[in-house]
C-alpha positions as CSV (number, residue, x, y, z in Angstrom):
1,M,2.1,0.8,-6.3
2,Q,1.7,3.9,-4.9
3,T,0.2,4.7,-8.3
4,Q,-2.7,2.0,-7.1
5,Y,-2.8,3.6,-3.8
6,L,-4.1,7.0,-5.1
7,Q,-7.1,5.2,-7.4
8,L,-8.5,3.9,-4.5
9,G,-8.5,7.1,-2.8
10,G,-5.6,6.6,-0.6
11,D,-8.0,6.0,2.8
12,N,-5.7,4.3,5.3
13,D,-8.9,3.8,6.9
14,W,-10.9,2.4,4.0
15,W,-11.4,-1.1,5.8
16,K,-12.9,0.8,8.5
17,G,-16.9,-0.6,7.9
18,A,-15.7,-1.9,4.6
19,V,-17.5,-5.2,3.3
20,I,-15.1,-7.8,2.3
21,Y,-15.6,-10.5,0.0
22,Q,-14.5,-13.9,0.4
23,I,-13.0,-16.2,-2.9
24,Y,-12.4,-19.6,-2.5
25,P,-10.3,-20.2,-5.8
26,R,-10.6,-23.7,-5.6
27,S,-14.4,-22.6,-6.2
28,Y,-15.0,-19.6,-8.2
29,K,-14.1,-20.1,-12.0
30,D,-11.9,-22.8,-13.9
31,T,-11.1,-21.4,-17.1
32,N,-8.4,-23.8,-17.7
33,G,-10.9,-27.1,-18.1
34,D,-9.4,-29.5,-15.3
35,G,-12.4,-28.9,-12.8
36,V,-10.7,-26.2,-10.3
37,G,-11.1,-22.5,-10.0
38,D,-8.3,-20.4,-10.6
39,L,-6.9,-17.0,-10.2
40,P,-7.7,-15.9,-14.6
41,G,-11.4,-17.2,-13.3
42,I,-11.5,-14.4,-10.4
43,I,-10.0,-11.9,-13.2
44,E,-12.9,-12.8,-15.5
45,K,-15.3,-12.0,-12.6
46,L,-14.4,-8.9,-11.1
47,D,-16.6,-7.0,-13.0
48,Y,-19.3,-9.2,-11.2
49,I,-17.1,-8.4,-8.0
50,A,-17.4,-4.6,-7.9
51,D,-20.6,-4.7,-9.7
52,L,-22.1,-5.8,-6.5
53,G,-21.1,-3.4,-4.6
54,V,-18.1,-5.0,-2.2
55,D,-15.1,-3.0,-1.0
56,A,-12.2,-5.6,-1.2
57,I,-12.0,-9.7,-1.7
58,W,-10.2,-11.7,0.0
59,I,-8.8,-14.5,-2.1
60,S,-8.3,-18.1,0.1
61,P,-4.2,-19.6,0.0
62,F,-3.5,-19.8,-3.5
63,F,0.4,-20.8,-2.7
64,T,2.4,-23.9,-4.4
65,S,0.5,-26.1,-1.9
66,P,0.5,-30.2,-2.2
67,M,-3.4,-29.3,-1.6
68,K,-3.8,-31.6,1.4
69,D,-5.6,-28.9,3.2
70,F,-6.4,-27.7,-0.2
71,G,-4.1,-24.8,0.2
72,Y,-4.0,-24.0,4.2
73,D,-0.5,-26.2,3.3
74,V,2.3,-24.0,2.1
75,S,4.9,-25.7,0.3
76,N,6.3,-22.0,-0.9
77,Y,5.0,-18.5,0.3
78,R,5.9,-17.0,-2.7
79,D,4.5,-18.5,-6.0
80,V,1.1,-19.4,-7.2
81,D,0.6,-22.9,-7.1
82,P,0.4,-24.2,-11.2
83,L,-2.7,-25.4,-10.4
84,F,-4.4,-22.2,-9.9
85,G,-2.3,-19.9,-12.4
86,K,1.2,-18.2,-12.1
87,L,2.4,-15.5,-10.1
88,D,1.7,-12.7,-13.2
89,D,-1.9,-13.9,-12.8
90,F,-1.4,-12.6,-9.2
91,K,0.0,-9.4,-10.7
92,Q,-2.7,-9.4,-13.7
93,L,-6.1,-9.9,-11.0
94,L,-4.1,-7.1,-8.8
95,S,-3.9,-4.4,-11.3
96,K,-7.6,-5.2,-12.7
97,A,-9.1,-5.3,-9.2
98,H,-7.2,-2.0,-7.7
99,S,-8.5,-0.4,-11.3
100,L,-12.3,-1.4,-10.2
101,G,-11.9,0.3,-7.1
102,V,-11.8,-3.4,-5.0
103,R,-8.9,-3.8,-2.6
104,V,-7.1,-7.4,-2.8
105,L,-6.4,-9.1,0.6
106,I,-4.8,-12.4,0.7
107,D,-4.6,-14.9,3.5
108,L,-1.3,-15.9,5.0
109,V,-1.2,-19.1,6.7
110,L,1.7,-18.6,9.2
111,S,1.2,-20.9,11.4
112,H,2.6,-24.0,9.9
113,T,3.9,-25.3,6.7
114,S,3.1,-28.2,4.9
115,D,5.6,-31.2,4.9
116,R,6.8,-30.1,1.5
117,H,8.2,-27.4,2.4
118,P,12.0,-27.0,1.7
119,W,12.3,-25.8,5.5
120,F,10.7,-28.7,6.7
121,I,12.7,-31.2,4.1
122,E,15.8,-29.2,6.3
123,S,14.7,-29.5,9.3
124,R,14.0,-33.3,9.6
125,S,17.2,-34.1,7.8
126,S,18.9,-33.9,11.1
127,R,19.4,-32.9,14.7
128,T,22.3,-30.0,13.4
129,N,21.3,-28.9,10.2
130,D,20.8,-25.1,9.8
131,K,16.9,-24.9,10.0
132,A,16.7,-27.9,12.9
133,D,14.9,-25.9,15.3
134,W,12.9,-24.2,13.0
135,Y,10.0,-26.3,14.0
136,V,8.7,-27.7,17.0
137,W,10.4,-31.0,18.0
138,A,10.6,-32.6,21.0
139,E,11.6,-36.0,22.5
140,P,9.4,-38.6,23.6
141,K,8.4,-39.4,27.2
142,I,10.1,-42.7,28.8
143,D,7.2,-44.9,27.7
144,G,8.1,-44.0,23.6
145,T,4.2,-41.5,23.7
146,P,4.0,-38.3,22.7
147,P,5.3,-35.2,24.6
148,T,2.3,-34.2,25.8
149,N,-1.5,-34.4,25.6
150,W,-2.3,-31.6,22.8
151,F,-4.9,-32.5,20.1
152,S,-5.0,-31.9,16.8
153,I,-8.2,-30.2,15.5
154,F,-8.6,-33.1,12.6
155,G,-8.3,-36.0,15.4
156,G,-5.8,-37.7,17.3
157,S,-2.5,-36.7,18.9
158,A,-0.9,-33.0,18.0
159,W,2.8,-34.8,17.6
160,E,3.8,-36.8,15.0
161,W,7.0,-39.1,15.1
162,D,9.6,-38.7,13.2
163,T,11.7,-42.0,12.5
164,R,15.0,-39.7,10.8
165,R,15.4,-37.6,13.4
166,R,14.1,-39.9,16.1
167,Q,11.4,-36.9,17.8
168,Y,8.3,-36.0,17.4
169,F,7.0,-32.9,15.9
170,L,3.8,-30.7,16.8
171,H,0.7,-30.5,14.3
172,N,-2.0,-28.5,14.8
173,F,-4.0,-29.4,12.1
174,L,-2.6,-32.5,9.7
175,T,0.2,-34.9,10.5
176,S,1.5,-33.4,6.6
177,Q,1.0,-29.7,8.3
178,P,4.5,-29.5,10.8
179,D,3.6,-26.0,12.8
180,L,6.8,-23.8,13.1
181,N,8.8,-22.3,16.2
182,F,7.8,-18.7,16.4
183,H,10.4,-19.1,19.9
184,N,13.6,-19.1,16.9
185,P,13.7,-15.0,16.2
186,A,14.9,-16.9,12.5
187,V,11.5,-18.0,11.7
188,Q,9.9,-14.8,12.6
189,D,12.0,-13.0,10.5
190,A,11.5,-16.0,7.3
191,L,7.9,-14.7,8.0
192,L,8.0,-11.1,8.1
193,D,10.2,-11.3,4.9
194,V,7.2,-13.4,3.0
195,V,4.8,-10.5,4.3
196,R,6.9,-7.6,2.9
197,F,7.1,-9.6,-0.5
198,W,3.4,-9.6,-0.8
199,L,3.0,-5.9,0.2
200,D,5.4,-5.1,-2.5
201,L,3.2,-6.1,-5.1
202,G,0.8,-4.0,-3.9
203,V,-1.8,-6.3,-1.8
204,D,-3.9,-3.9,0.2
205,G,-3.3,-6.6,3.2
206,F,-4.2,-10.1,4.8
207,R,-6.5,-12.7,6.4
208,L,-4.7,-14.5,8.5
209,D,-5.4,-17.7,9.5
210,T,-5.7,-19.6,13.2
211,V,-3.8,-16.3,14.6
212,N,-3.7,-17.1,17.9
213,M,-2.3,-20.4,17.0
214,Y,1.7,-19.3,16.4
215,V,3.1,-20.3,19.7
216,H,3.5,-22.9,22.2
217,D,4.6,-23.4,25.6
218,Q,8.0,-24.1,25.5
219,Q,7.9,-25.6,29.1
220,L,5.3,-28.7,26.8
221,R,2.8,-28.5,29.4
222,D,-0.2,-30.6,29.8
223,N,-4.0,-28.7,28.4
224,P,-5.9,-29.3,31.5
225,P,-9.8,-30.6,31.1
226,I,-12.3,-28.2,29.7
227,G,-14.7,-28.2,32.9
228,N,-17.5,-25.9,31.9
229,K,-16.4,-23.4,29.3
230,R,-16.4,-24.4,25.6
231,V,-13.8,-24.3,23.2
232,N,-15.0,-21.9,19.7
233,G,-15.5,-23.5,16.9
234,I,-14.7,-27.0,17.9
235,D,-17.9,-29.4,17.0
236,E,-18.1,-31.8,20.1
237,S,-18.0,-35.2,18.8
238,N,-13.9,-33.9,18.7
239,P,-12.0,-34.7,21.5
240,Y,-10.1,-31.8,21.2
241,A,-13.4,-30.2,22.8
242,M,-12.3,-32.0,26.2
243,Q,-9.7,-30.1,26.7
244,D,-8.1,-26.3,27.4
245,P,-5.8,-25.5,24.9
246,M,-4.3,-23.1,27.1
247,Y,-0.5,-24.7,26.4
248,N,-0.5,-25.3,22.6
249,I,-1.9,-22.3,21.8
250,T,-3.0,-18.2,22.4
251,R,0.3,-17.8,24.1
252,P,1.8,-14.8,25.3
253,E,5.0,-14.5,23.1
254,N,2.1,-14.7,20.2
255,L,1.1,-11.2,21.1
256,Q,4.8,-9.8,20.4
257,F,5.0,-11.5,17.5
258,L,1.7,-9.6,16.1
259,E,3.7,-6.2,17.5
260,R,6.3,-7.2,15.0
261,F,3.8,-8.1,12.2
262,R,2.2,-4.7,12.7
263,Q,5.4,-2.8,12.6
264,V,5.7,-4.2,9.0
265,L,2.1,-3.0,7.6
266,N,2.7,0.3,9.0
267,E,5.5,0.2,7.2
268,Y,2.8,0.9,4.2
269,P,0.2,3.3,3.7
270,A,-3.6,2.3,3.3
271,V,-2.7,-2.0,4.3
272,T,-4.9,-3.6,7.0
273,S,-5.3,-7.4,8.7
274,V,-8.4,-9.3,9.5
275,G,-7.4,-12.3,11.9
276,E,-9.6,-15.6,12.7
277,L,-8.9,-16.9,16.3
278,G,-9.8,-19.9,16.4
279,A,-10.1,-22.9,19.2
280,V,-10.3,-20.3,22.0
281,T,-12.3,-20.5,25.2
282,D,-12.9,-16.8,25.8
283,M,-13.2,-15.3,22.7
284,Y,-13.8,-11.4,23.5
285,T,-10.4,-11.0,25.8
286,R,-8.9,-12.5,23.2
287,I,-10.3,-10.6,20.3
288,A,-9.5,-7.3,23.1
289,E,-6.3,-8.3,23.3
290,Y,-5.1,-9.1,19.3
291,T,-7.0,-6.0,18.1
292,E,-5.8,-3.7,20.4
293,Q,-5.2,-0.2,18.6
294,G,-2.5,0.6,17.0
295,K,-0.6,-2.3,18.5
296,R,-1.3,-5.7,16.7
297,I,-3.9,-7.2,14.1
298,H,-6.9,-4.2,12.7
299,M,-9.5,-6.7,13.1
300,A,-10.9,-10.0,14.1
301,Y,-13.9,-11.8,13.9
302,S,-16.2,-13.4,16.2
303,F,-17.3,-17.0,15.7
304,D,-20.5,-16.6,17.8
305,F,-21.8,-15.3,14.5
306,M,-21.6,-18.9,13.5
307,T,-23.2,-21.1,15.7
308,K,-26.6,-22.7,14.5
309,E,-28.3,-19.5,17.2
310,F,-30.3,-16.7,15.5
311,N,-32.6,-14.5,16.9
312,A,-32.4,-10.8,18.2
313,A,-31.3,-11.1,21.8
314,H,-28.4,-13.3,20.3
315,I,-27.2,-11.2,17.6
316,R,-27.4,-7.7,20.1
317,R,-25.8,-9.7,22.7
318,V,-23.2,-10.9,20.9
319,V,-22.3,-7.2,19.6
320,E,-22.6,-5.9,23.0
321,K,-19.9,-7.9,24.7
322,M,-17.5,-7.3,21.0
323,E,-17.9,-3.7,22.3
324,A,-17.8,-3.9,25.7
325,M,-14.2,-5.3,25.5
326,G,-12.9,-2.3,23.5
327,G,-9.8,-3.2,21.4
328,G,-9.5,-2.3,17.6
329,W,-12.3,-2.5,15.1
330,S,-15.6,-5.1,15.2
331,C,-15.0,-7.4,12.0
332,W,-18.5,-9.6,11.4
333,A,-19.6,-12.7,9.5
334,F,-22.0,-15.0,9.6
335,S,-20.0,-17.4,6.9
336,N,-17.4,-18.4,5.7
337,H,-15.1,-21.7,3.7
338,D,-15.2,-23.9,7.3
339,I,-18.8,-23.2,8.3
340,A,-22.2,-24.2,6.4
341,R,-24.0,-21.6,4.8
342,A,-26.3,-19.6,7.0
343,V,-29.6,-19.7,5.3
344,T,-29.2,-23.3,5.9
345,R,-27.7,-23.6,9.6
346,W,-30.1,-21.0,10.6
347,G,-32.9,-23.1,9.0
348,V,-34.1,-19.4,7.1
349,G,-33.9,-19.8,3.6
350,Q,-32.8,-18.1,0.3
351,Q,-35.3,-15.7,0.4
352,T,-33.8,-13.9,3.4
353,A,-30.3,-14.0,2.4
354,P,-31.1,-9.9,1.4
355,L,-32.3,-9.5,5.2
356,L,-28.8,-11.4,6.8
357,T,-26.5,-9.1,4.3
358,A,-28.2,-6.1,5.5
359,L,-27.9,-7.1,8.8
360,L,-24.1,-8.0,8.3
361,T,-23.5,-4.6,7.0
362,S,-25.5,-2.5,9.2
363,L,-24.0,-3.5,12.2
364,R,-20.7,-0.7,13.4
365,G,-17.3,-2.9,12.1
366,S,-16.4,-4.4,8.8
367,S,-18.1,-7.4,7.1
368,C,-16.9,-10.7,5.6
369,F,-19.0,-12.2,3.0
370,Y,-18.4,-15.6,1.4
371,Q,-19.0,-16.1,-2.1
372,G,-22.4,-17.3,-2.8
373,E,-23.8,-15.5,0.1
374,E,-25.2,-13.2,-3.1
375,L,-26.9,-15.8,-4.4
376,G,-29.0,-17.4,-1.1
377,L,-27.1,-20.4,-1.9
378,P,-28.0,-23.4,1.5
379,E,-25.4,-25.6,2.2
380,A,-24.7,-28.6,-0.1
381,E,-25.7,-32.0,0.6
382,L,-23.0,-34.4,-0.5
383,A,-22.6,-38.2,-0.2
384,Y,-20.0,-39.6,1.6
385,E,-17.7,-40.8,-2.0
386,D,-17.7,-36.9,-3.2
387,I,-16.6,-35.5,-0.4
388,Q,-12.5,-34.6,-0.2
389,D,-12.1,-32.2,2.9
390,P,-9.5,-34.7,5.1
391,F,-11.3,-32.8,8.9
392,G,-15.5,-34.6,7.2
393,I,-13.5,-37.7,6.1
394,R,-12.5,-37.8,9.9
395,F,-15.1,-37.1,12.0
396,W,-18.0,-38.6,9.5
397,P,-21.3,-38.9,10.1
398,E,-21.7,-36.2,13.2
399,F,-19.4,-34.2,11.3
400,K,-19.5,-33.6,8.0
401,G,-17.0,-31.4,7.0
402,R,-16.6,-28.5,5.0
403,D,-17.2,-28.9,1.5
404,G,-21.1,-28.6,1.9
405,C,-20.2,-24.4,1.5
406,R,-17.1,-25.5,-0.9
407,T,-19.1,-26.5,-3.9
408,P,-18.4,-24.4,-7.3
409,M,-20.0,-20.9,-7.8
410,P,-23.0,-21.9,-10.3
411,W,-22.9,-19.2,-12.7
412,S,-25.4,-20.3,-15.6
413,G,-28.8,-22.1,-14.5
414,N,-28.6,-23.6,-18.3
415,A,-24.5,-24.2,-19.1
416,A,-22.9,-27.3,-18.2
417,N,-21.6,-27.4,-14.9
418,A,-23.5,-24.2,-14.2
419,G,-20.9,-22.5,-15.8
420,F,-17.9,-23.2,-13.8
421,S,-16.1,-25.2,-15.5
422,A,-16.5,-26.4,-19.3
423,A,-18.5,-29.3,-20.1
424,G,-17.4,-32.3,-20.3
425,V,-14.9,-31.9,-16.8
426,K,-15.9,-33.1,-13.5
427,P,-15.7,-30.7,-11.4
428,W,-13.5,-31.1,-8.1
429,L,-17.1,-31.3,-6.0
430,P,-20.2,-31.8,-7.5
431,I,-23.1,-29.1,-8.3
432,P,-26.3,-29.8,-6.6
433,E,-29.4,-29.3,-9.4
434,Q,-31.1,-26.4,-6.6
435,H,-27.5,-24.4,-6.8
436,Q,-28.0,-24.5,-10.6
437,A,-31.5,-23.0,-10.4
438,L,-29.9,-20.4,-8.1
439,A,-26.9,-19.1,-10.5
440,A,-25.7,-15.6,-10.8
441,D,-27.5,-15.7,-14.9
442,Q,-31.3,-16.8,-12.9
443,Q,-31.3,-14.0,-10.6
444,Q,-31.7,-11.3,-12.9
445,Q,-35.3,-10.0,-12.0
446,A,-35.8,-6.9,-9.6
447,E,-37.0,-8.7,-6.7
448,A,-34.2,-12.0,-7.6
449,V,-32.0,-12.3,-4.2
450,L,-28.8,-11.3,-6.2
451,Q,-30.6,-8.0,-7.3
452,R,-31.7,-7.1,-3.8
453,I,-28.5,-7.6,-2.5
454,K,-26.9,-5.4,-5.0
455,T,-29.6,-2.8,-4.4
456,F,-28.9,-2.7,-0.5
457,L,-25.0,-2.5,-0.9
458,H,-24.8,0.5,-3.6
459,W,-27.2,2.2,-1.6
460,R,-25.5,1.8,2.0
461,H,-22.4,3.1,0.5
462,Q,-24.4,6.4,0.2
463,Q,-24.8,6.0,3.4
464,A,-22.2,7.1,6.4
465,D,-23.6,6.3,9.2
466,L,-23.8,2.9,8.2
467,I,-20.1,3.0,7.8
468,S,-19.5,4.6,10.6
469,G,-21.8,5.4,12.3
470,D,-22.2,5.4,16.7
471,N,-23.9,1.8,17.7
472,R,-26.7,1.4,20.1
473,F,-29.3,-1.1,20.5
474,L,-33.2,-0.1,21.0
475,D,-35.4,-2.8,23.2
476,A,-37.7,-5.1,21.2
477,P,-39.4,-7.8,21.7
478,E,-38.1,-11.6,19.5
479,P,-38.4,-11.1,16.7
480,I,-37.7,-7.6,16.3
481,L,-34.1,-5.9,16.3
482,V,-34.2,-1.8,16.0
483,L,-30.3,-0.4,16.0
484,M,-29.2,2.4,15.5
485,R,-26.1,3.0,13.2
486,G,-26.0,7.7,14.0
487,N,-28.6,8.9,12.8
488,I,-30.4,5.7,11.0
489,C,-32.8,3.0,13.1
490,C,-32.6,-0.6,11.3
491,I,-35.5,-2.2,12.1
492,F,-35.4,-6.0,11.0
493,N,-37.3,-8.6,11.3
494,L,-35.7,-11.8,11.7
495,S,-39.0,-14.1,11.9
496,N,-41.1,-15.8,8.4
497,S,-44.4,-13.7,9.7
498,P,-45.7,-9.9,9.6
499,Q,-44.3,-8.1,12.4
500,S,-45.2,-4.3,13.9
501,F,-43.7,-2.5,16.6
502,S,-44.3,1.2,18.0
503,L,-41.6,3.4,18.3
504,P,-40.3,4.9,21.6
505,T,-42.9,8.2,21.9
506,D,-39.9,10.4,21.7
507,L,-38.3,9.2,18.4
508,S,-38.9,10.9,15.3
509,L,-38.1,9.0,12.4
510,E,-38.6,9.6,8.8
511,L,-38.6,6.6,5.8
512,L,-35.5,5.9,4.2
513,T,-36.2,4.7,0.8
514,G,-33.6,3.1,-2.2
515,H,-32.3,0.0,-0.6
516,G,-35.1,-2.1,-1.9
517,F,-36.4,-3.3,1.5
518,S,-40.3,-3.1,1.3
519,G,-40.8,-2.0,5.6
520,S,-43.0,0.7,6.0
521,L,-43.5,4.0,8.9
522,K,-46.9,5.1,9.9
523,N,-48.1,6.9,12.3
524,G,-45.0,5.9,14.7
525,T,-45.5,2.4,13.9
526,V,-43.2,0.2,11.3
527,S,-44.7,-2.4,9.8
528,L,-42.2,-5.3,8.1
529,P,-43.5,-8.0,6.2
530,A,-41.1,-11.4,6.8
531,Y,-37.5,-11.4,6.7
532,E,-37.4,-7.7,6.1
533,V,-36.3,-4.7,7.0
534,C,-37.2,-0.6,7.8
535,F,-34.2,2.0,7.8
536,A,-35.3,5.4,8.7
537,K,-33.8,8.5,9.5
538,V,-34.2,10.1,12.6
539,V,-35.4,14.0,12.5
540,A,-35.7,17.3,14.6
């Protein structure tokens, strides 16, 4: 494994300022004709990924699973589900990615398992078996109702009755996703052994799913009403938004486990971790705690860029709030496999994708870049009968679920199934005609969204200030956002009409070129076409 690290430069801080490309494997490339993407499909497209100019990939779960939540319900942490291939396929993927200079992060789901996991099968078999305390079991109230008022994010009570043990078990998501008991040291040890297993194979780090949901309140106290707070990432149509989830998640003991997790990571060179903090009411305080430098995870991303608000003031407010909290390194994301695609959510259209990419990757921090963003894909509109997501099925139609951002990648505009699956195969989700027209092979001309994004990401690699430079904003009227990264000034027009901006008289700039954007600078005035950017360097 050490040879692979050397091929990639051996830099322990490679992740600072890195662009991490998220792959949802079910929807990337199907090579065996079953309508579902697989690891060989990712291997086939690694040259494309490296050519984009990204630094790493994050692969959503591919572990053995009954797929009730499409891989986020793990039944074996140490093997690949046959749907995606074999463990040898992952080893090949890792080797090829490293040979291309691309790091590999994998998505670890530690808070819960599938109810098909051998641990749970044993745990539920009796109250006296060796793993009886590996999950969160509790007695009913005297009237038979659940132990607490806690909700599942996917709807209904967070407790499910088990007839074998005649107890309730906790599940923060589906009833088939029982929560592990992190108050049991043996559970923590077993999960840390899983971490070591993948690090020994050579992975470069982890994305940690629901990293704040590992530990529950041992006293089983009821959550209070939400009051005037809000729960980040939870739609108002979900009753989960009516409680302050202070006892079922984000407990202080969670931080103690993450210190053990970080100690394991510190045994390996050049690895990193990025966490998803879900359903929190005080996001920035928690991010600062979870990323306390050198103690816990390396990075965590904010959900405030995954709302419908898109303007210069909001972007500046979020970044400054994140940085004011201290903690570790920032990480940013505009989209992922759980959130409607940004060009649709913000109502800005496919042609704005280069601007959004430049904005995301110019902020101080690292960035998670979701598959299809490089094509400017809009959110897919699916009929109810095509929905696969259990979350969407439960809350339809006010919340249509997550399938609209999970439809298969379009590779070829003229091929059946957009080149994702062979002709005659039915993909697991339908591919919209609009996406087929935006397929990768249809975006080869220099002015296409894909090519502009590639041009920018490769140019960015040559700009040290955009990777590690200091960060500060200059005052500017809407819709202009002016960001200083070290000695580079980034001026963004976040509107669909041309804009101009007069630079401060004490700021002397020289226009930078080669990035693919058409903003211009003359006599101290920046001129910006709709959704364009100007990059300029400070001169003495």
